[in-house]
N, C-alpha and C positions, 0 to 999 in steps of 0.2 A: 602397304606401309613401306616407306623408304628405309633403306639400311645404310648404316654408316660404320665403317671399320677402319680405325687408325687414320682417318682423314677428317680434318676440321670442316666437313661440309655444311654444318649448321650455320656457319657465318655467311654463307651465300644466300641464306633465306632473307627475304625482305622483311624489314621491321615496320610496324605501324608508326613508330616515332624514331626513325634512325637519325643519328648525328649527321652534321653537314658533310663531313668527309665521306661517310659511308654512302650517303645519297649521291655524291659525285662519282664514287667508284661504281655504283650501280647504274649510272647513266654515262656510258663511255663517249657518246656523241657530244654531250655537253662538256665533258671533261676535255676532250680533244679540241673543241672549239675555244674553250677558255685558255688552254695552254697555247694555242696558235695565236690568239690575240696578244697574250703576254709576251711571247717571243717576237712577234711583229713590232710591238711597242719597244722592246729592248733594242731591236735593230734600228728602229726609228731614232731613239735617243742616242744610241752609240754612233750613228752616222754624223751627229753634230760634234763628236769628240775631236779635240785638237791636241796635238803634242808638239810643243815649242812652235806653235803657229801653223802646223801642218796637219792635215787629216790623219787621225790615228787609225789603227787596224782593229779596234775593239769590236766593231761590227762583224769582222771576220771571226774573232774569237767567239762571239755569240752564235754564229752559224755553226762553228765546229762543235760547240757544246750543246746545241739544241737538238742534234740528232735528226729524227724524222720531221722536226719542225723547222728545218733550215730554210725551206721555201718561204715560210712566214717571215723569217729574218730578211730574206732577199726582198720581199714585198715592202717591208717596213723601211729598209735601207733605200730602195728605189723612190719611195714616197718622200723620204727626207731629202734625198738628192734633188728631186724635182722642186721641192720648196726652196732649197738653198741655191739651186742652179749650179750644182757642183759635180755633174756627171763626169766631166773631164778630169777634175782633181781626184775623184775617187774611182777611176777606171780600174786600178789594181784591186781595190777592195771589192768592187762589184764582180770582177772576174773571179777572184778567189772564192767569193760566196757562191757564184754560179757553179764552180768546180765542186764545191762541197755538196751542193744540192744534187749534182749529177752522181757523185760518189754514193750518196745515200739512196738514190733511186736505183742505180745499177748494181750496187753492192749493198744489199740490205743489212748485212752484218758489220758494215764499216764502223758504225758508232753504237752497236747494240749494247755492248757491255761497258762502254765509256772508258776504254783502256787509256790512261793518261799518256803513256809513251807513244802509242800509235797516233792518237789525235794530235799531240803536239808536233811530232815529226812531220806528219802529213801537212799540217797547217804551215809549218815553217817552209817545207819544200815548195808548196804552191805559192806562198807569198814571195819567196826569193825568186822563183822562176818567172812569175809575172812581173815582178819589179825589174828584173834584168831585161825582160823583153821591152818594157816601157822605157826603161832608162837608155836603151840603145838608140832611141829617137830623141834623147834629151842630152844637152851638154852641161846641165847644171849639176855639178858634182855634189854640192851641199844637199840638193833635193834627193839625189841618189843615195847618199849616206843616211839621210833621215828615213828614207823608205826602208833601207836595210835594217836600221836600228829599230824602227817600229815593227818590222816583221819579226825580229828576234824577241822583242818584248811581248808581242802577241802570242808567240809560241810558248813563252814562259807562263803567261797568264792562263793559257789553255791547259797546260800541264797542272798548274796549281789548282785551278777550279775543278778539273776532272779528278784529281787526287782527293780533294776534300769531299766532292760529291760521292765518290766511290766509298769513302770511309763512312759518310753519313747514311748511305743506302744499306750498309751492313747492319743497321739497327743499333749500333753502339754509339755513345756520344763521342764527338770528335774532340780529342784532347788538344787544347791550345798550348802546346809546348813543343820544343825542338823545331824540326823542319816544318811541321804542320803550322806552327805559329808564323813562320816565315812565309809560307804559302798564303795564309789568310791575310797577312800584311800586304802581299802583292795584289791580292784580289781587292782589298780595300783601296789601295792606291789607284788601281785601274778604275774602280767605280767613281771615286772622287774626281779623278782626272777627267773622266768622260762627262760627268755632270757639271763640272766647273765651266764647261764650254756652253752650258745652257743657261740663258738669262731670261727670266720672266719678269718684265718690268724692272724694278730696282733690285730684285732678288737673284742671287747666283745660287743655283740648286746645289752645286757641289759644296760650297761653303756653308749653306744652310744645313745640309746633312751632317757636315763635320761638326757644326755647333750643336747638333743633337747627340752625336756619338760621343764627343769629348766629355760632357758632364755625365753621360750614362756610364762611360768607362771609369770616370773618377768615382762614381757611386759604387761601382762594382769592385774596382781594384785600388781605390784611394789614389794617392799621389802618382804611383807608378802608372796606373791606367790612364789618368788624365794627361800626363806628360808624354807618354808614348803615342797615344792617339793624336795629340796635338802635333807632335813631330811628324808623324805619318801624313797628317792632313796638309802640313806645310810642304812636304815633298810632293804630294799629289798635285796641289795647286800650282807649285812651281813648274812641274812637268807640263801643265796646261798653258800657263802664261806667267812669265816672270813679273809682269806688272801687277798681277794679282797677289803675288807672294809677299810683297813688302809688308802689307798689313796682316796677312795670314799668319806670319811668324809669331805673333803675340798670343796665338791660341794655346800654345803649349804652357805658357806662364799662367794663362787664365785657368787651364785645367788643373794646375798645381794648387792655385788658390781655391778653386771650387772644391777640391777634395777635402779641405779642412772643414767644410760646412755640410757634408753629406749626412752626418749624424742628426742634423736638425730637420731632415725631411727633403723631399724632392723640390718643393718650392724654394726653400732656402738655398739649396744647391744651385738651382737655376738663376736665382737673383744674384748670388755670389759670382757665378760665371759671367753673367751679363754685366755686372758693375765692374768687375776686375778687367774684363776684356775692353769695355768702353773706356776705362781709365787708361789702360795701356795704349789704346788707339789715340787718345787725346795727346799723350806724350810724344807720339811720332810726328805730330804736326799735320796740317791739312794737306790733302792731295786729291787728285781726281777720284780716288777710290774710297775715301774716308767715309762718306755718308752711305755708300752702298754697303761697305763692310759693316757699319753700325746696324743697318737694316738686317743684314744676314745674321748678325749676333743676336739681335732681339727676336727675330723669327725663330731661330734654332732654340733659344732658351725657352721661349713660350711653348713651342711644340713639345720639348722635353718635359716641361712641367705638366703639360696637359695629357701626355700619353699615359694610359693605364698601365699599371705594373704587370697585369696579366699579358698584355701585348708584348712587352719586353721579355717576359719569361718565356712565352711561346717562341719568340724570335731567336732566343738563345737556348732553346730546349735541346738542340742537337750538339751543343758545344759544352765541354767541361773544362773550365778554366782552372789551371793548377796554380797554387801559390801559397795558400794558408797552411800553417803548421798542422792544423787539425786534418785537413784534406790529405796532406802528405803522410801523416801518421796512419790514417786509415788505409791509404794505398800501400804503405809499407807493410802493415799487418796482413793485408790481403795477399800481397806478393809473397810474404814469408809462408803463409799457409799453403799457397799454391806450390811453392818450392818444396815444402814438406810432403805434400801429396805426390809430387813427381818423384821424390826420393823413395817414398814407400812403394810407388808403382815400379820403380827400377828394382827394388829389393824383391818384389813379388815376381818379376820376370826372371831374375837370377835364381830364385828358389824353384821356379818351374823348370829352368834349365838343369839345375842340379838334380832335381827329382827325376827328370827324364833320363839323365845320365846314369843315376844309381839304378834305376829299373832296367836300363839296357845292359848294364854290366853285372846285374845280379846273376849269381851262379845257380842254374837250375839242373841239379844232378839227377839223372834218371834213377829209377828204383833199383834196377839190376846192378848198376855200378855201386849204389849204396850197400846193397846186400853183399856183393863181392868184397867190398872194403871191410864190412863188418865181420864177415865169416872167414875170409881167406887171407886178409892182410896179416903178414907175419907168420903164416903157416909154412912149415918147412917142406911140405909136399905140393906147394902151389905150382911149381914148374912142372912136376909130373902130371898134375891135373890138367894143365894147359896142353900137354902133349897127347894125353889119352882121351881128351874131349870131355872130361868130367866138369871142368870149369864152364864150358859152353852149355852143358846140360843144366848147371845151376842157374846161369843167366836166363835160360829159356824158361826154367821152372818159376822164376820170379814173376813172369808175365801171366802165368796161369792163375785162375781163381783158386785152384787146389794144388799146392806144390806137390810134385811127384818125388818119389824116393830116388835118390841118386847114389852112385857108388862112391861114397866119400866117408872118411873117418869121422866127419862132423855133420853127417846128414841129419842126425837127430836134433841139431840146433838150427836147421834151415827155417822151420816155421816161425820160431821165436825171433830169428834175425829179420825175416821179412816183415813180421808184425811191428817190430821195433823201428825198422827203417821207414815203414809207411807212416807211423805215428810222428816220427821226426819230420818227414816230408810235409805232413799236414800242418804241424806246428810252425814250420818255416813259412809255409804259404799264408797261414793266418797272421803271423807276425808281419809279413810283407804287406798284406792287405791293411793291417792296422796302421802301419807306418805310412802307407799311401794315403789312407783316409785322413790321418793327422796332417800330412803335408797339404792335402787338398783343403782341409778345414783352415789351416794356417794361411794358405793363399787366399781363401775366401774372406777371412777376417782382415787380412791386409788390404784386400780390395775394398771392403766396407770402410776401413779406416781412411783410405785414400779418398773415397767418395764423401765421407763426413768432412774431411778437411776442405775439399773442393766446395762443398755446400756452404761451409762457414766463410770461406773466402768470397764466394759469390754474395753472401749476405752482407759482408762488409763493403764490397764494391758497390752495392745498391745505394749506399749513402753517398750520393753524388757530390753534395756540397754542404759544408757546415757554414751556417750564417752566424758569424761572431757577434754581430749587432743584436740579433734576436736572442742569442744565448745570454748576452749581458742583460737584456731586458727581462728575460725569464728569471735569471738569478736575482736581479734587483727586486722583482715582484715577491719572490718567496722570502727574501730577507726582510722586506717590509711587513710580511705577514708573521714575522717572528721566528722563522726557522733558522737554525745555525748550521754552519758547515755546508752551505748549499753549493752544489756543482751542477751546472746546467749545460745542455748541448741541444741546439735546435738545428736540424739538418733537413735537406730536401732529397727525396729518393728519386728513382728513375722515372716515376710517374709525375714528377713535379709536385708531389704532395709533401706537406711539412710534418715532421715528427719532433717531439720534444722528450728528452730523457733528463729527469731530475733526480739527483742523489741527495738524500737528507740524512743527517745524523740522528739516530734514535728511531723510535717508532712513529707511525703516522696515525694520528687520532683526530684529524680535522675532517669536517664534512667535505666529501669529494666534489659535490655539485657546486657549492659556492666557490671552492678553490679553482675549479675548472672554468667557471664563468669569469673570474677575475683574470686568469691567465689568457682567456680568449680576448678580453679587452686590452690586456697589456701587449699582446702580440698581433692584435687585429686579425685573428684567424679563428675559425670554428674548430674546436677539438671535441673528441669523444671523452667520456669519463675515463680516468686513467686506470691502467693496470698496475697493481701494487705488488711489489716483491719485497719482503722484509727478512732481515736476519737479526741477530742479536744487537747489532750496533748501527746498521745502515738500512735505509729504506729507498727503494728505487721506484719512481713513478714514470710510467710511459704514456705519453699523450699522443694520439694519432689524429690527424685531420679527418673530419667527417667525409667519407667517400661519396661520390655522386650516385652510386648504386646501393641498394639495400636488399636484403634477403629475408624472407619469412619462411621459417622452418616448421614442418609438421611431420609427424610419424604415426605409424600404425604397426601393431605387433599382435600376432595371434599364434597360439600353440597348435601343433599338429594333433591329429586325432589320436595317435598312439603314444604321445609323449607327455611327460609331466613337467619338463624343463625345456625351454626353447634353446636350440643350438645356434641361434643367431645373436649377434651383438651389434648394437648401433650406437653411435656417439656423434654429437656435433661439437666441434672444437673451434673456438675463436682465438686465433693467435694474435690478431691485432684488429683495428677497426676496419681495415680493408682486406683482410684475409680470413676466410672461413674454410673449414674442412668438414666434410661429411664422411664418416668412416663406417663401413658396413662389412661384416665378416660372417660367413656361414661355416661352422665347424663340420667336418666330415663325420658322418655317423649320426647318432641320436642321443638325447639325454644329456646327462651331466658331463660326460667326456667331450662331446661336441661343444657344449657350452663353455667348458674350460679352455678349449683351443681357440674359439672365436673371441672370448673375453680377453684372453692373454694377448692375442694379435691386436685387438683394438686398443687395449690399454698401453701396450708397448708403442704402437704407432702414435698415440696421442702424446706421449712423453717425448718421442723423437721429433715430431713435427713442431711441438712447442719450443724445442731447443734450436730450431732453425734448420733442421735436416729436411732434405727434399723428400717427396713421396717415393721416388725411385730408390733412394738410399734406404729409406725406412723399410720398403718392401724387401730389399736385399738382406737387411739385418734380421727381419722377421723370418725370412726363409731359412737363414742359418740357425736361428734359435729353435725353430720347429724341427729341424733335422737332428739336433743334438739332444733332444729330450729322451728320457729313458724308454718310453714306449717304442715299439717297433714301427708303428705307423701313427703319425700325428701331423695332420695338415688341415688347412682351412683356406677358404676363398678370401680374397681381399678386393674390396670395391671402394676405392677412395675417390673423392671429388674435391677439388680445390677451387674456391671462388675468389677471384680478384675483383673486389668491388670498386677499385680505382680505375682500372682499364676496362672492366666489364667483360671478363673472360672466365670460362670454366674449363678446367683441365681434369681429365678422367684417367685414373690408373686402375686397370683390371687385371687380376691374377686369378683366373679360373672362375670369375664371377659371372652372374647372370647379366643380360643386357640392361643398359640404362636407357632412358627415354627423354627426349626433348619435345615438349608441346609448345607449338607456336601457331597462332592464327587458326586454331581448330584442327591442325594436322599434327601428326606424331612422327618423330624421326627416331629410329632405333640405332643405338650405339652399342655394337656387338663386340665380342672378344673371342679369341681362340687360344688363349694362354692357359697354363696349368696352375692349379692351386699352390700356395706356398707350402714348403715342407716335403715335396715329392722328389724334386731333382736338385742336384748341386747348383746348377745354373738355371734358374727359373725366371726368364725375362718376361716382364709384364707387357701388356698392350697399353699404349698411351695415346690419347688424342685430346683435342681441345676444340672449343667453339666460341664464337662471339655471342655475347648476350645482349638482349634488347628488353625494353620495358614490356612486362607482362609474360615473359617466358616462364615456363614450368619445367623443372628438372626432377626426374624420378629415378631413385635407386631402389632396386627390389631384390629380395632373395629368390632362389629358384622355386620356392613354394608358390609364388604369385604367377598365375597363368597369364600369358601374353594377351589372350582374348579378353580377359577381364580388365587388363590395364588400358586397353584401347579407349575405354570410356573417359579417361582422364582428359584427353584433348577436347572432347565435346563438352564435358562439364565445365572446364575452365573457359571455353569460348562462349558458352551460353550464359555464364555468370562471371563476368570479369572481376567482381568484387569478392569472390570466394576466397577465404583464407587458405593457407597451406594446410593447416590442421584439419579444416573441414573437408578439403579435397582428399587428404590422406585417409580420413575415416570412411568416406563414401567409396573411394576406390578399394580400400582394404576390405570393406564389408562385401563388396562385389567379388573380390578375389576369393574370400572365404566361402561365399555361396557357390561359386563355380567349382571350387575344389571338392566340395561334398564331404563325405565321411572319411575318405582316405587322404585327407589333406596333409601336407607337410607344414613345417613351421613357415609362417608368412611374416615378413618384415618389410615395411615400406618407409622410405624417406622422401619427402616432397619439399622442394624449395621453390618459392615464387620470387621472381626478380622484379624489382621496381626501380625506376630511374627518376632522379630528381635533379634539378639544375644545381650544378656544383657552385659552392660558395667561392668567390674569388678573393684570395688573400691580397691585401694592399701591401 
């Protein structure tokens, strides 16, 4: 059996039905070939690019950004130059690309991490150097200045593209705000400028793309989006050719008009853009470019109307556009929670510093000094005792188990003084330990509070974008159904899945199935049945989009031979349509006491997880609760599993728990742990790992009463019978574990989850 510890190795296992991206990752040769072709095509197109009538340096930018695929860019550029017959005109570009290829060959780490500063500075240096060498043989000052300007623009584009690419690779959405928005605008201008030099029949590729982007931006950001993208398109086309810019300037006005019709659908927005642009084109009068421009407008509008929404959503999935009040409010709340968590963390650090200082300065008076102070302080014969050695004898006597008689007028009080001082010393030590434990507990609680705030902040930040149009549609639907005081919010999370939160006045007494079906028709999206939360005056309905993965849960439980009450506790928790938790705990010991510990841990974890707290924070809080109970020893194992049915991932948290198992294609992978149970130590860090899920995977959580040899049959059973349910598999495997354990069996608890994949419904 393969072993897995704190590493997501299961995701490397080949699936019988892997998604397209996973298949590409599992075939590096095909992935490398595809990327090589793509970069060669980029170099081929970029070599056609013109800037004010002169060849641009965008093919050099492609080579700098492509990294190890720079040779493919060189080949594409050479083919393009051969077709155009422009080897002499693009000598500087070809030389710069050749230098970039050499750098990537002889310095493998040159473009490894895509550092924007290094790539842009090196690109600028190579372009300027080669331009100066070529210009030494040319007396055309205008050509020299244009090459220098193009070199500077190329370096800026390389920096902008590398910066955005680096942000995108971090896994977080790229925020279209501030300098990032400027960089994205530079990249857009560079793309349109390059494509505007490419003419296929009567169509100009740059203007066709602009006529697709402008109505899409108007649909996304209304008038501001249409106007801004229209202005950027005009700038880009102007940089390519001033003759093409005369008619292109009207696109900004067409974007403004188009934004007023986006609420009527994509087709209405495309028609409005096409009609308004054609009308503006007619007012400018006929020229050599009029009919070509009209062709570009019609082609762009038709393509925009025909593009599926899912394609645009995937294209923009790495970008988070800031602007709406709801989005800003969510980000503000998330930022404030994060700031509060940082403040609590600072307080915790200062408390630790103060505690250490107090302990370092604590006065630890030896017993002999205490006795001398108690017995001799204020005695009129103390000086004489110091001279004749009596005081020294008293100090030595304090260290003996049985105090000796000394020649002192108060020798009869020596035993009682020693006893009293020992008692005071023990009391002071106990008080110091109590205060130290209180300070440690306070630091631990502050740490848990900080984690809770961070979890809530993360939960808010997952709401990537609020769709105001769909929110109004949802509100209108509920108002038509007769509800009063309706407030609705429809948003998209980090997995591009839609969620709807509806607040109603009063109680909810309508059939949920028919209401959900009507909402699905109103929003053109498939939702699960809602989660209902009611108070005395307000009802909250939470609708989640149906995820592409589904889970089937089964369990098995059997008592140990010598117990009448199982010490294990198991619970399945569904926080949302796409999030499931399996919670298993084994209380230490046997009988009712073990049952109480495990049930308390599972119940507390369920409430915390439903509140949006992460598994790590929940484990930390449970560990604190177990430590402050009245009993001297109270601890339990924690075995948590989180299923993300949207992204298809499983995350495991183990705190002293038995191994979990992943069954796939007839083989079993062991997910082990080396952490301690909750309640033993002040800081009890759990083991956490995750894995990618595929269709047909079986996940098993088991208590320590289930023998590993008996669990091995699960993989073969699921492989021989693919249609077996999770409950059937749990019963058969659990019965096998019970038979193997025999008469001296411990409590046995199994949780079996079977994963299924279905094609995700695409929202329009």
